[in-house]
N, C-alpha and C positions, 0 to 999 in steps of 0.2 A: 753814279752821280746824277743829279737832275738833268734832264734834257734841256736843250735850248728852246724856249717857247716859239721862237720865230720859225723853226723847222716844221711845226705842226699847227701853226696859227689857224684858228677857225675849224679845226678838225671835229667831225661829229663824235668820234670815239678816240680816246687815248689810252693805251695800255702802258703802264709805267711801273717799274719795280719800286717797292717801298719797304725795304728791309727793316727799317727802324721807325718806331713811333715817336721818338723824341731825340733832340740834339745830343743829350748826354750819352745815350747808348751809341749813337753814331760816332761821336768823338772818341769814346772808349775803344771802339773797334777800328777806327781809322788808323790808330797807332799800330795796329796789327796787319795793316795792308788790306783792309776790307773797305774799299771806297763805294759804299752803297748809299742810296737816298734815304731821307727821313721824311715823315709825313708832311710837316709844314712846308718844306721845300717843294715837294711834289704838288701840294695844293696851290702854292704860290705860282708855279710855272703853268699849271693847268688853267688857273684863273687868268693869268696874263695872256695866254694863248686863246682864251675864250672857247674852250672845248665844250662839247655838248654832254659828254659822258666820260667820266674817268674810271678806269678799272685798275685797281691796285693788285699787284701780285708779288711773290717772293718775300712775303712777310716772315720775319724771323720766328722760329719755333720757340724762342724764349718767352713769347707772349701767349697767354691762353686766349681762347675765343672771346670770352666776355670782355677782357681788357682791350682786345683789338677793336671790337664793335663799339664799345663805350668810348674809347679814345678817338676813333675816327668821327663818330657822331658829335662828340664834344668839340673837336677842332673845326669841323665843318660849320657847326652852329656859331662858334666864336668868330670865325672868319667870314661868315655870311656867304657860304659857297653857293653859287646859283645853279650849278649843274648836278646831274646825277652822279653818284659815286657807288661803285661796286667793289667788293674785295674778295680775293681768294684767300680763305683762311689757311693757316699753315697746315701742311700735310694732307691737303685735300686735292682732288681732281674735280673739274667742273666740265659738264657738257655745254653749259651756257652761263659763263661767268657774268655776263651783263644782267642777267635776271636776278643775281644775288645782290640786290641793292641794300646799302646801309644808310644811304642819304638820298632823299628825293629832290634836293635843291631847294633853295629858298625862293618863294614866289617873288617875281619882279613886281615892282610898284606899277600901278596902272598909269598910263601916260595921260597927261592933261592936254593933249593936242586937240 
């Protein structure tokens, strides 16, 4: 399940499991006793916590690489995610997960101070 944002507020890096890409897949599997996070929930809590970089792992093997990458980029754009996002694709090992960026973050608006 998604972590409580107050426990990692302002963290430079957050590693969070993200088994499901959408709520329908999550709901279908919750009935089977699999309480895992889905992408929109993870993006919401990371945004609330104002993290600098989100690294997603434990993505279900039900999704192929193209779907994972496309869906994450689409949701990040739709939600105007300001931080970096990396993902561990299903079935892979990474020496440096943080360098596997799928989202660069949306540029912040210049201040008029």
